[in-house]
Structure formats: C-alpha cells, structure tokens
C-alpha positions, 0 to 999 in steps of 0.5 A: 691065249696071251699066256700061251704066247708068253710061254712059247716066247720064254721057251724060245728065248731059253732055247736060244740062250742055251745055244749061245751058252753051249757054243761059248763053252765049246769055243772056250774048252776046244782042245785043238786049233782050227786047222787040227780040228778041221783035219780031224772032222774031215777024217771022221767024215771020210771014215763013214 
C-alpha cells in the first residue's frame, strides 16, 4: 500500500514539474507580445 502511494506521489510531482517546465518554456519562447497574442487568439476563437 505504501509503495502504491509513493508511486502516485512521484507521478503527480512529475506531472506538476512538467507543467512548470512547459509553462516556463512557453513564456521564454513566446514570439509575440501579450496584446498581439490576445488579438491572435481572439481572432482564432471568432473563426470557429
């Protein structure tokens, strides 16, 4: 039982670490300013 709980904890922490790394990479490699990105996303949402 303790091993299963530890495995679940490791999996959850790995997922959170991946989310943080992905978010940081997205911010570092963003190609547009915030205003331009919001306009672009708004246009994409309006197309659907």
